[in-house]
C-alpha positions as CSV (number, residue, x, y, z in Angstrom):
1,X,106.8,40.8,94.0
2,X,105.1,42.1,90.9
3,X,108.8,41.7,88.8
4,X,109.1,38.2,90.2
5,X,108.6,36.3,86.9
6,X,110.8,38.8,85.1
7,X,113.7,36.9,86.4
8,X,112.4,33.6,84.9
9,X,113.6,34.7,81.4
10,X,116.3,33.0,79.0
11,X,119.7,34.2,79.1
12,X,119.9,33.9,75.5
13,X,117.0,36.4,75.0
14,X,114.7,33.6,73.9
15,X,111.1,34.0,74.7
16,X,109.3,31.9,77.3
17,X,106.7,29.3,76.6
18,X,105.1,29.5,79.5
19,X,102.1,32.0,78.8
20,X,100.9,32.6,82.1
21,X,104.6,34.0,82.8
22,X,104.7,35.8,79.8
23,X,101.3,37.6,80.8
24,X,102.6,38.0,84.4
25,X,105.6,40.1,82.7
26,X,103.7,42.4,80.8
27,X,101.4,42.9,83.4
28,X,104.2,43.7,85.5
29,X,105.9,46.2,82.9
30,X,102.3,47.9,82.2
31,X,102.1,48.7,85.9
32,X,105.8,50.2,86.0
33,X,104.6,52.6,83.3
34,X,101.5,53.4,85.2
35,X,103.7,54.4,88.4
36,X,106.4,56.2,86.3
37,X,103.8,58.0,84.6
38,X,102.3,59.2,87.7
39,X,105.1,60.1,88.9
40,X,105.8,62.3,86.4
41,X,102.3,63.8,86.5
42,X,102.6,64.7,90.1
43,X,106.7,65.8,89.5
44,X,104.9,68.6,86.7
45,X,102.1,69.3,88.9
46,X,104.9,70.4,91.6
47,X,107.0,72.3,89.0
48,X,103.9,74.2,87.6
49,X,103.3,75.3,91.4
50,X,106.9,76.2,91.9
51,X,106.4,78.3,88.8
52,X,103.4,80.3,89.6
53,X,104.6,81.0,92.7
54,X,108.0,82.5,90.8
55,X,110.4,79.5,92.4
56,X,111.7,79.1,88.8
57,X,114.9,77.0,89.7
58,X,112.5,74.6,91.9
59,X,110.1,74.2,88.8
60,X,113.4,73.5,86.6
61,X,114.7,70.8,88.5
62,X,111.1,69.2,89.4
63,X,110.7,69.2,85.4
64,X,114.3,67.7,84.8
65,X,113.7,65.0,87.3
66,X,110.2,63.9,85.1
67,X,112.1,63.9,82.4
68,X,115.0,61.6,83.7
69,X,111.6,59.1,84.4
70,X,112.0,57.8,81.0
71,X,108.5,57.9,80.0
72,X,107.0,57.7,76.6
73,X,107.7,60.7,73.7
74,X,103.9,61.5,73.5
75,X,104.3,62.2,78.0
76,X,107.1,63.8,77.7
77,X,106.1,66.8,75.4
78,X,103.9,68.9,77.9
79,X,107.0,68.3,80.2
80,X,109.7,69.7,77.6
81,X,107.7,72.7,76.6
82,X,107.2,73.7,80.5
83,X,111.0,73.2,81.1
84,X,111.6,75.5,77.8
85,X,109.4,77.9,79.5
86,X,111.3,78.1,82.7
87,X,114.9,78.2,81.0
88,X,113.4,81.3,79.4
89,X,112.8,82.9,82.6
90,X,116.0,81.9,84.0
91,X,118.0,83.1,81.2
92,X,116.0,86.3,81.6
93,X,116.7,86.6,85.2
94,X,120.3,85.5,85.1
95,X,120.5,88.7,82.4
96,X,119.2,91.0,84.9
97,X,121.2,89.6,87.8
98,X,124.5,90.1,85.5
99,X,123.2,93.9,84.4
100,X,122.8,94.4,88.4
101,X,126.3,93.2,89.3
102,X,128.0,95.4,86.6
103,X,125.9,98.5,88.0
104,X,126.8,97.7,91.9
105,X,130.6,97.4,90.5
106,X,130.4,100.8,89.2
107,X,128.6,101.8,92.5
108,X,125.0,102.7,90.4
109,X,123.6,101.2,93.1
110,X,120.0,102.4,92.4
111,X,120.0,100.9,88.9
112,X,121.7,97.8,90.5
113,X,118.8,97.7,93.1
114,X,116.3,98.0,90.3
115,X,117.6,95.3,87.7
116,X,117.9,92.9,91.6
117,X,114.1,93.1,91.7
118,X,113.5,92.7,87.9
119,X,115.1,89.5,88.5
120,X,113.8,88.2,91.3
121,X,110.3,89.1,90.1
122,X,111.0,86.7,87.5
123,X,112.5,84.2,89.4
124,X,112.5,85.0,93.4
125,X,114.1,82.2,94.0
126,X,117.5,83.4,92.7
127,X,120.4,83.1,95.2
128,X,122.6,85.1,93.0
129,X,119.9,88.0,92.4
130,X,119.2,87.8,96.2
131,X,122.6,88.2,97.7
132,X,123.2,91.3,95.2
133,X,119.8,92.9,96.1
134,X,121.0,92.6,99.8
135,X,124.4,93.9,98.5
136,X,122.6,97.0,96.5
137,X,120.1,97.8,99.7
138,X,122.9,97.9,102.3
139,X,124.5,100.3,99.6
140,X,121.5,102.5,99.6
141,X,121.2,102.3,103.0
142,X,124.1,104.0,103.8
143,X,123.9,107.6,104.7
144,X,124.2,109.9,102.2
145,X,127.4,112.1,101.7
146,X,125.2,115.2,101.5
147,X,122.0,114.6,103.6
148,X,120.4,117.6,102.7
149,X,117.8,117.2,100.0
150,X,117.6,119.5,97.8
151,X,113.9,120.4,96.1
152,X,113.3,119.4,92.4
153,X,113.4,122.4,90.2
154,X,110.9,123.1,87.0
155,X,113.7,122.2,85.0
156,X,113.1,118.6,86.4
157,X,109.8,118.1,86.0
158,X,109.9,116.9,82.2
159,X,112.7,114.6,82.6
160,X,110.9,113.3,86.0
161,X,107.7,112.7,83.6
162,X,109.8,110.9,80.6
163,X,111.4,108.8,83.6
164,X,107.8,107.5,84.3
165,X,106.5,107.5,81.3
166,X,109.9,105.0,80.5
167,X,109.0,103.0,83.4
168,X,105.3,102.8,82.2
169,X,106.4,101.6,78.8
170,X,108.4,98.9,80.0
171,X,105.4,97.3,82.4
172,X,103.5,97.4,79.0
173,X,106.2,95.9,77.3
174,X,106.5,93.1,80.0
175,X,103.0,92.3,80.1
176,X,102.7,92.2,76.8
177,X,106.1,89.7,76.2
178,X,104.0,87.4,78.6
179,X,100.6,87.5,77.1
180,X,102.5,86.5,73.7
181,X,104.0,83.9,76.0
182,X,101.1,82.4,77.5
183,X,99.4,82.9,74.1
184,X,102.4,80.7,72.7
185,X,102.3,77.9,75.5
186,X,97.9,78.1,74.8
187,X,98.8,77.0,70.8
188,X,101.1,74.0,72.2
189,X,98.3,73.0,74.7
190,X,95.7,72.9,71.9
191,X,98.0,71.3,69.2
192,X,98.7,68.3,72.0
193,X,95.2,68.1,72.8
194,X,94.4,67.6,69.0
195,X,97.0,64.7,69.2
196,X,95.6,63.1,72.3
197,X,92.2,63.2,70.5
198,X,93.7,61.8,67.2
199,X,95.3,58.8,69.3
200,X,91.9,58.8,71.3
201,X,90.0,58.6,67.6
202,X,92.8,55.4,66.6
203,X,92.1,53.5,70.0
204,X,88.8,53.8,69.7
205,X,88.8,52.1,65.9
206,X,91.1,49.5,67.6
207,X,88.9,48.8,70.0
208,X,86.1,48.2,67.5
209,X,87.9,45.8,65.0
210,X,89.0,44.1,68.4
211,X,85.4,43.4,69.0
212,X,84.3,42.6,65.3
213,X,87.8,40.0,65.6
214,X,86.4,38.7,69.1
215,X,90.1,39.6,70.8
216,X,91.0,38.3,74.0
217,X,89.5,39.7,76.9
218,X,93.1,41.0,78.2
219,X,93.5,42.7,74.9
220,X,90.6,44.9,75.0
221,X,90.6,45.4,78.6
222,X,94.4,47.0,77.9
223,X,92.5,49.0,75.4
224,X,90.0,50.3,77.6
225,X,92.8,51.8,80.1
226,X,94.6,52.9,77.6
227,X,91.1,55.2,76.6
228,X,90.8,55.9,79.8
229,X,94.3,57.3,80.3
230,X,93.9,59.3,76.8
231,X,90.4,60.6,78.0
232,X,92.2,61.7,81.8
233,X,94.8,63.6,79.9
234,X,92.2,65.3,77.5
235,X,90.8,66.5,80.6
236,X,93.5,67.7,82.4
237,X,94.6,69.3,78.7
238,X,90.9,71.1,78.4
239,X,91.2,72.9,82.1
240,X,94.7,73.6,81.3
241,X,93.5,74.9,77.9
242,X,90.6,77.0,80.3
243,X,93.4,78.1,83.0
244,X,95.5,79.7,80.0
245,X,92.4,81.3,78.6
246,X,91.7,82.7,81.8
247,X,94.9,84.2,82.3
248,X,95.1,85.4,78.8
249,X,91.9,87.6,79.5
250,X,93.5,88.6,82.8
251,X,96.3,90.2,80.8
252,X,94.7,91.7,77.9
253,X,92.6,93.5,80.8
254,X,95.5,94.4,82.6
255,X,97.3,95.8,79.7
256,X,94.3,97.7,78.7
257,X,94.2,99.6,82.6
258,X,97.8,100.3,82.3
259,X,96.5,102.1,78.9
260,X,94.2,103.8,81.0
261,X,96.8,104.7,83.9
262,X,99.2,106.4,81.4
263,X,99.8,109.8,82.5
264,X,98.2,111.8,80.8
265,X,96.3,115.8,80.6
266,X,92.9,116.2,82.5
267,X,91.1,117.3,79.7
268,X,88.1,118.7,81.9
269,X,90.4,120.4,83.5
270,X,92.3,121.9,80.7
271,X,89.1,122.9,78.8
272,X,87.8,124.6,82.0
273,X,91.6,126.6,82.0
274,X,91.6,127.6,78.6
275,X,88.0,129.2,79.4
276,X,89.3,130.8,82.1
277,X,92.4,132.1,79.7
278,X,90.1,133.4,77.1
279,X,87.6,135.2,80.0
280,X,90.9,136.9,82.0
281,X,91.6,137.9,78.0
282,X,88.9,139.5,77.1
283,X,88.9,141.2,80.3
284,X,92.1,142.5,80.1
285,X,91.2,144.1,76.6
286,X,88.2,145.8,78.1
287,X,90.3,147.2,80.7
288,X,92.9,148.2,78.5
289,X,90.2,150.1,76.5
290,X,88.6,151.5,79.4
291,X,92.7,153.4,80.5
292,X,92.6,154.6,76.6
293,X,88.9,156.4,76.7
294,X,89.9,157.6,80.4
295,X,93.5,159.1,78.9
296,X,91.8,160.8,76.4
297,X,89.5,162.9,78.4
298,X,90.7,165.6,80.5
299,X,93.4,165.1,82.6
300,X,92.9,167.7,84.8
301,X,89.8,166.7,86.6
302,X,90.2,165.4,89.9
303,X,87.4,162.8,89.0
304,X,89.0,161.5,85.9
305,X,92.1,161.3,87.7
306,X,91.0,158.8,90.0
307,X,89.1,156.9,87.6
308,X,92.4,156.4,85.6
309,X,93.7,155.1,88.6
310,X,91.1,152.8,89.8
311,X,91.5,151.7,85.9
312,X,95.0,151.1,86.1
313,X,95.1,149.1,89.2
314,X,92.3,146.7,88.1
315,X,94.3,146.6,84.8
316,X,97.2,145.1,86.4
317,X,95.2,143.2,88.6
318,X,93.6,141.7,85.6
319,X,97.0,140.8,83.7
320,X,98.5,139.2,86.5
321,X,95.3,136.9,87.0
322,X,96.1,136.1,83.0
323,X,99.4,135.6,83.6
324,X,98.9,133.0,86.7
325,X,96.2,131.2,84.3
326,X,98.3,131.1,81.4
327,X,101.1,129.6,83.5
328,X,99.2,127.0,84.8
329,X,97.6,126.1,81.5
330,X,101.1,125.8,79.9
331,X,102.4,123.7,82.7
332,X,99.5,120.9,82.1
333,X,99.8,121.3,78.3
334,X,103.9,120.8,78.5
335,X,104.1,118.5,81.3
336,X,100.8,116.2,80.9
337,X,99.8,116.4,84.4
338,X,97.4,118.6,86.9
339,X,99.4,120.3,89.8
340,X,97.7,117.6,92.2
341,X,98.6,114.6,90.7
342,X,102.1,116.2,90.0
343,X,102.8,117.1,93.9
344,X,101.4,113.6,94.8
345,X,104.0,112.0,92.7
346,X,107.0,114.5,94.1
347,X,105.4,113.2,97.8
348,X,106.1,109.8,96.8
349,X,109.6,110.4,95.3
350,X,110.7,112.2,98.9
351,X,109.4,109.5,101.0
352,X,111.6,106.9,98.6
353,X,114.4,109.2,98.9
354,X,113.8,109.6,102.7
355,X,114.3,105.6,103.1
356,X,112.3,105.9,106.0
357,X,112.6,101.9,106.8
358,X,116.2,101.9,107.2
359,X,116.4,99.6,109.8
360,X,114.2,96.8,108.0
361,X,113.0,95.7,104.3
362,X,110.4,97.2,102.6
363,X,107.3,96.0,103.8
364,X,105.5,93.5,101.5
365,X,101.3,94.0,100.8
366,X,98.9,91.6,99.6
367,X,96.2,93.3,98.2
368,X,92.4,91.3,99.1
369,X,89.2,92.0,97.2
370,X,85.9,90.5,95.3
371,X,85.8,91.2,91.2
372,X,82.6,92.8,90.3
373,X,80.1,91.5,88.2
374,X,80.3,91.6,85.1
375,X,84.2,90.9,85.2
376,X,84.2,92.8,81.7
377,X,81.6,95.7,82.7
378,X,82.6,99.5,83.7
379,X,82.2,98.6,87.7
380,X,85.0,96.1,87.8
381,X,87.1,98.3,85.4
382,X,87.3,100.9,87.8
383,X,88.0,98.5,90.9
384,X,90.6,97.6,88.8
385,X,91.8,100.9,88.0
386,X,91.9,101.5,91.7
387,X,93.8,98.7,92.7
388,X,96.7,98.8,89.9
389,X,97.0,102.6,91.3
390,X,97.2,101.6,94.9
391,X,99.8,98.9,93.8
392,X,102.0,101.6,91.8
393,X,101.9,104.5,94.6
394,X,103.0,101.7,96.7
395,X,105.9,100.0,94.5
396,X,107.4,103.2,94.0
397,X,108.1,103.5,97.8
398,X,110.0,100.4,97.5
399,X,107.0,98.1,98.8
400,X,106.4,94.8,96.8
401,X,102.7,94.3,96.4
402,X,101.0,91.1,95.4
403,X,98.1,91.6,93.2
404,X,96.0,88.7,91.4
405,X,95.7,91.2,88.1
406,X,99.1,90.1,87.5
407,X,99.8,87.4,89.9
408,X,97.0,85.0,89.1
409,X,97.4,81.5,88.4
410,X,94.4,79.5,88.9
411,X,95.7,77.7,92.1
412,X,94.0,79.5,94.8
413,X,96.3,77.2,97.4
414,X,99.0,78.0,95.8
415,X,98.1,81.8,95.6
416,X,97.5,82.0,99.4
417,X,100.9,80.4,100.2
418,X,102.2,83.7,99.4
419,X,100.5,85.4,102.0
420,X,103.6,83.9,104.6
421,X,105.6,86.6,102.5
422,X,103.2,89.5,103.1
423,X,103.9,91.6,106.0
424,X,100.3,93.6,105.5
425,X,97.1,92.8,104.2
426,X,94.7,95.2,102.7
427,X,91.1,94.0,102.4
428,X,89.3,96.3,100.0
429,X,85.7,96.5,100.9
430,X,82.7,96.5,98.7
431,X,79.2,95.1,98.9
432,X,80.2,92.8,96.6
433,X,82.7,91.3,99.0
434,X,80.4,91.2,101.9
435,X,78.1,89.5,99.3
436,X,80.5,86.7,98.4
437,X,82.1,86.2,102.1
438,X,78.2,85.3,103.5
439,X,77.3,83.5,100.5
440,X,76.2,79.9,101.5
441,X,78.1,78.2,98.7
442,X,82.1,78.1,99.4
443,X,84.5,80.1,96.9
444,X,88.0,81.7,96.8
445,X,87.3,84.8,98.6
446,X,85.8,82.2,101.6
447,X,89.3,80.3,101.4
448,X,91.3,83.8,101.6
449,X,89.1,85.1,104.3
450,X,90.2,81.9,106.4
451,X,93.9,83.0,105.9
452,X,92.8,86.3,106.6
453,X,91.6,85.8,109.9
454,X,94.6,83.5,111.3
455,X,96.7,86.1,110.2
456,X,94.8,88.5,112.3
457,X,94.7,86.5,115.5
458,X,98.4,86.0,115.3
459,X,99.5,89.7,114.0
460,X,96.7,92.2,114.7
461,X,97.7,95.1,112.9
462,X,98.7,92.9,110.1
463,X,95.1,93.3,108.2
464,X,94.3,97.0,107.1
465,X,90.7,97.3,105.9
466,X,90.1,99.9,103.3
467,X,86.4,101.4,102.1
468,X,86.2,101.3,98.4
469,X,82.2,101.6,98.1
470,X,79.7,101.7,101.1
471,X,80.3,101.5,104.8
472,X,82.1,99.4,107.1
473,X,78.5,97.6,107.5
474,X,77.7,97.3,104.0
475,X,81.2,96.2,102.6
476,X,82.9,94.2,105.2
477,X,82.4,91.4,107.3
478,X,81.4,92.1,110.8
479,X,84.4,90.5,112.6
480,X,87.1,92.5,110.3
481,X,85.9,95.9,110.7
482,X,87.4,98.3,112.9
483,X,89.8,101.3,111.7
484,X,89.1,101.3,108.2
485,X,90.8,103.7,105.7
486,X,87.5,105.2,103.7
487,X,88.7,105.7,99.6
488,X,84.9,106.3,98.6
489,X,85.8,109.3,97.5
490,X,88.4,109.7,94.4
491,X,89.3,113.2,95.1
492,X,90.6,112.1,98.7
493,X,93.0,109.5,97.9
494,X,95.7,111.3,98.7
495,X,94.7,112.3,101.9
496,X,93.5,109.2,103.0
497,X,97.0,107.8,101.4
498,X,99.4,110.1,103.1
499,X,97.4,111.8,106.7
500,X,99.9,111.1,109.3
501,X,97.5,110.5,111.3
502,X,95.9,107.5,110.2
503,X,97.0,107.5,106.1
504,X,97.5,104.3,104.6
505,X,101.2,104.9,103.8
506,X,101.9,106.0,107.8
507,X,99.8,102.7,108.8
508,X,102.3,100.7,107.0
509,X,105.1,102.5,107.9
510,X,104.6,102.1,111.4
511,X,107.4,103.5,113.7
512,X,109.2,104.7,110.8
513,X,106.8,108.1,110.5
514,X,109.0,111.0,112.4
515,X,109.5,114.7,111.5
516,X,110.8,114.1,108.1
517,X,107.4,112.5,107.3
518,X,105.9,115.2,108.7
519,X,108.0,118.0,106.8
520,X,107.2,116.0,103.5
521,X,103.3,115.8,104.0
522,X,103.3,119.9,104.5
523,X,105.6,120.4,101.5
524,X,102.9,118.9,99.6
525,X,100.0,120.4,101.1
526,X,102.1,123.7,100.3
527,X,101.4,123.0,96.8
528,X,98.1,122.1,96.7
529,X,97.3,125.5,97.9
530,X,97.0,128.0,94.5
531,X,99.6,130.1,93.8
532,X,99.0,134.2,94.8
533,X,98.8,136.5,92.2
534,X,100.0,139.6,93.1
535,X,100.5,142.8,90.1
536,X,103.9,143.2,88.9
537,X,105.4,146.8,88.2
538,X,105.4,147.4,84.6
539,X,108.4,149.7,85.3
540,X,110.0,147.4,87.9
541,X,109.8,144.6,85.1
542,X,111.5,147.0,82.6
543,X,114.5,147.2,84.9
544,X,114.6,144.1,85.6
545,X,114.8,143.1,82.1
546,X,117.3,145.6,80.8
547,X,119.4,144.0,83.9
548,X,119.2,140.7,82.4
549,X,120.1,142.1,79.1
550,X,123.5,143.6,80.3
551,X,124.2,140.4,82.3
552,X,123.6,138.1,78.9
553,X,125.9,140.3,77.1
554,X,128.8,140.1,80.0
555,X,128.2,136.2,79.7
556,X,128.2,135.6,75.7
557,X,131.2,137.8,75.6
558,X,132.8,136.1,78.1
559,X,132.3,132.7,76.2
560,X,132.8,134.1,72.7
561,X,129.6,133.5,71.2
562,X,129.1,134.8,68.1
563,X,126.4,137.5,67.4
564,X,124.4,136.4,64.3
565,X,123.1,138.7,61.8
566,X,118.8,139.2,61.7
567,X,116.6,140.6,59.2
568,X,113.4,142.1,60.6
569,X,110.2,141.6,58.6
570,X,107.3,143.9,59.8
571,X,104.3,145.5,58.3
572,X,104.1,149.6,58.1
573,X,101.8,149.7,61.3
574,X,99.4,152.5,61.3
575,X,98.9,151.7,65.4
576,X,101.7,153.8,67.3
577,X,102.0,151.4,70.3
578,X,102.6,148.7,68.0
579,X,105.2,150.3,66.1
580,X,106.9,151.7,69.1
581,X,106.8,147.9,70.5
582,X,109.0,146.8,67.4
583,X,111.5,149.6,67.9
584,X,112.2,148.2,71.7
585,X,112.8,144.7,70.5
586,X,115.1,146.1,68.3
587,X,116.7,147.8,70.4
588,X,117.0,145.1,73.5
589,X,118.7,142.9,70.8
590,X,120.8,146.2,70.0
591,X,122.5,145.9,73.5
592,X,122.9,142.3,73.1
593,X,125.5,143.6,69.9
594,X,122.8,141.8,67.1
595,X,122.5,144.0,64.1
596,X,119.0,144.0,63.4
597,X,118.2,144.8,59.3
598,X,115.1,146.5,57.7
599,X,116.3,146.1,53.8
600,X,119.1,145.3,52.0
601,X,120.4,142.1,50.8
602,X,119.6,138.3,52.6
603,X,122.4,136.4,51.6
604,X,124.6,136.7,55.3
605,X,121.3,136.9,57.2
606,X,121.2,133.8,59.9
607,X,117.4,134.3,60.9
608,X,114.4,136.2,59.6
609,X,112.3,138.0,62.6
610,X,108.7,138.0,61.5
611,X,106.4,140.6,63.4
612,X,103.1,139.0,63.4
613,X,100.1,141.6,63.3
614,X,97.2,141.8,61.5
615,X,98.7,144.3,58.8
616,X,101.3,142.0,58.5
617,X,98.7,139.3,57.1
618,X,97.0,141.9,55.1
619,X,100.1,143.0,53.6
620,X,101.7,139.0,52.7
621,X,98.9,138.2,50.5
622,X,99.7,141.4,48.1
623,X,102.1,140.1,45.3
624,X,104.0,143.2,44.9
625,X,104.5,144.1,48.5
626,X,107.9,144.0,50.2
627,X,107.1,141.7,53.1
628,X,105.7,138.9,50.3
629,X,109.2,139.1,48.3
630,X,111.1,139.2,51.5
631,X,109.1,136.2,52.6
632,X,109.2,134.1,49.0
633,X,113.2,134.9,49.1
634,X,113.4,133.3,52.6
635,X,112.0,130.1,51.6
636,X,114.1,130.0,48.4
637,X,117.0,130.6,51.0
638,X,116.1,128.4,53.2
639,X,116.8,130.4,56.0
640,X,115.2,130.0,59.1
641,X,112.6,132.4,60.5
642,X,111.2,133.3,63.8
643,X,108.0,134.3,63.7
644,X,106.8,136.8,66.9
645,X,103.1,137.5,67.8
646,X,102.7,140.8,68.9
647,X,98.8,141.1,68.1
648,X,96.1,138.6,67.2
649,X,96.0,135.1,67.0
650,X,98.7,132.8,65.4
651,X,96.3,131.5,62.9
652,X,95.0,134.8,61.9
653,X,98.6,137.0,61.3
654,X,101.2,134.2,60.5
655,X,101.6,132.8,57.5
656,X,100.2,129.1,57.4
657,X,103.1,127.4,55.7
658,X,104.6,124.6,58.9
659,X,102.6,124.0,61.2
660,X,105.4,123.0,63.6
661,X,107.2,126.5,63.5
662,X,107.2,127.5,67.1
663,X,106.0,130.9,67.4
664,X,106.5,133.1,70.2
665,X,103.8,135.1,71.7
666,X,104.9,138.9,72.7
667,X,101.6,140.4,73.4
668,X,102.1,141.6,76.6
669,X,104.8,142.7,78.3
670,X,105.5,139.8,80.4
671,X,105.1,137.5,78.0
672,X,107.6,139.5,76.0
673,X,110.0,139.2,78.5
674,X,109.5,135.4,78.5
675,X,109.7,134.6,75.1
676,X,113.3,136.5,74.6
677,X,114.3,135.2,77.9
678,X,113.2,131.5,78.7
679,X,115.6,129.0,78.7
680,X,113.4,126.2,77.7
681,X,109.8,125.2,77.8
682,X,110.1,126.7,75.2
683,X,113.1,128.2,74.3
684,X,113.4,131.8,74.2
685,X,114.4,134.2,71.5
686,X,117.8,134.7,72.8
687,X,118.9,131.2,73.4
688,X,117.8,130.5,69.9
689,X,120.0,133.0,68.4
690,X,123.0,132.4,70.3
691,X,122.5,128.6,70.4
692,X,122.7,128.0,74.3
693,X,122.3,124.7,75.2
694,X,122.8,122.6,78.2
695,X,125.6,120.2,76.2
696,X,127.9,123.6,76.9
697,X,127.6,123.7,81.0
698,X,129.8,126.6,81.7
699,X,127.5,129.0,79.3
700,X,124.2,127.7,80.5
701,X,125.0,128.0,83.7
702,X,126.1,131.6,83.3
703,X,123.0,132.5,81.4
704,X,121.1,130.7,84.6
705,X,122.6,133.3,86.9
706,X,121.9,136.2,84.5
707,X,118.3,135.0,84.4
708,X,118.1,135.7,88.2
709,X,117.4,139.2,87.1
710,X,114.0,138.2,85.9
711,X,113.0,136.6,89.7
712,X,111.0,139.3,90.4
713,X,109.1,139.1,86.8
714,X,108.6,135.3,86.9
715,X,106.9,134.9,90.1
């Protein structure tokens, strides 16, 4: 009916003289343009909702349909910008899918599974990625050829830490990319808004001119309609701009929280351990002085002999305690994790390796909570840091987790639609949540709770309440209480997560908890117990080290390793005990066939062994001393020098040339054995002199077998 007058046009394309028909034609064209523009807006909104929900292919199709409607150029710009963005996402998803297929063909199923998961994280409706994920999941579910698990050794801990840091860096890089992309989109929206405002100003000027020249009422009405449409577009752009700014703020908060979650050493615990080590070393020095004083007394008296024996036993106990504290301090300093956190990460890896949900896919979780006020305050940051840690731990088990810090789009209905794909909902109980749930004004949290109550009626075990702050009466609505997991004490986080009876992970796994889970949990509890420090017999330790030297000599001969020439630079010691320890070092190296020179030319020397003692530092500052001349020649010839700390502190007894030079602590017998023999963290003197590396697998394995002779010393 609205296009009836179009049939009255002349076939020769002449204008119709009837002004009434011409007005009807113009009105029909205007109505068609409005309908087309309305349809394009509806398609743009649908595409945006699909893009927010992760269904990128559906979003791209809606944007293409909107562009096919033939709307004006200024209306096509935001649609084209949205289409370009989802095309980039599709390209990334295709790249991850191709990578996953390549890994799948090469039977690297873990890498393939990770690639397909990344693809689906970008585009959840990617058919090829879904098929590839199913294939990788089926391959991973196949029984492994060697079902017996292998406990990770201490040598694997740095590699595992490096992998976690690499994954953490990838997460931060991906978050920053999204942040930059949304910032660019926000800039484009701002430019479009400026263009709309300019067009609105032009039309307003035209309206003013139309009034001054007494234009027709129809022309004025058309201009007013155009102005109203432009004002509506302006409001839409402002709302979109506010939404993008909110999303940018959330991404900035997530970047800061991810940076705080990076695995770093606990400075307070490290400081306490360093204090304990210093106290233990002082006690060790006092015990040694007591033993020396008792030895100088009459040894024939029974009372003196008994005192010497008691002092010697106390000396062994203090020495063992100092060794244990040094090992714990070295482990935290090298790995960057406290033992409790490291044990928890090992427990999560063990659960993922066991694949406790083989018969069904991993459960997807949805986290519902209330933001603290203000959103930038410390309380809200602490809450979201806890949620990010919870999300990361569950995702390490293979459970996808929906958290609004990373998935918020501004569309609450679209966000709530993801509840249908989640098997469990984790409700975080806080006083702020109860306050918003009972507020008279309707808010987004109340919309979430409506969905949660419906879900709980359909699946009673789908809703799990977690108490983050306060009691159940203070933090949860009355109809959502019962069987809460209490996370109000941060120190008990691991217990409430993994406890077989009532923990969060067993409740998520359901029937999958069995003997394997019990054994993994017992192993985790065992790691939390402090190691028992037992005194080491010095004679037994020396015998074990001699056996190690003989075994190492055999291994080095079998592999034809060249014996290096070493030059020893040591001060003339007034202390008999220090001189004797230096002679023991020379004899131990001679057992391996290493010729240690103390005088003569340095031309053919490969290494300089520098014995760090207070006397060495005193003689080094004398310009004409032999030690000063030797060290000067070493620097000129660029000979590698290996400092060995026999007494005192490094900054007091070693040259201050290069802070990056690694010194080896030989101040106690146990430290001496470790500094010479250790294969890594740090490398000992023997592997350094003979060039023993992991690349030579046969030699490295043979040397590792020889290290078994020192098992009692390491313990």
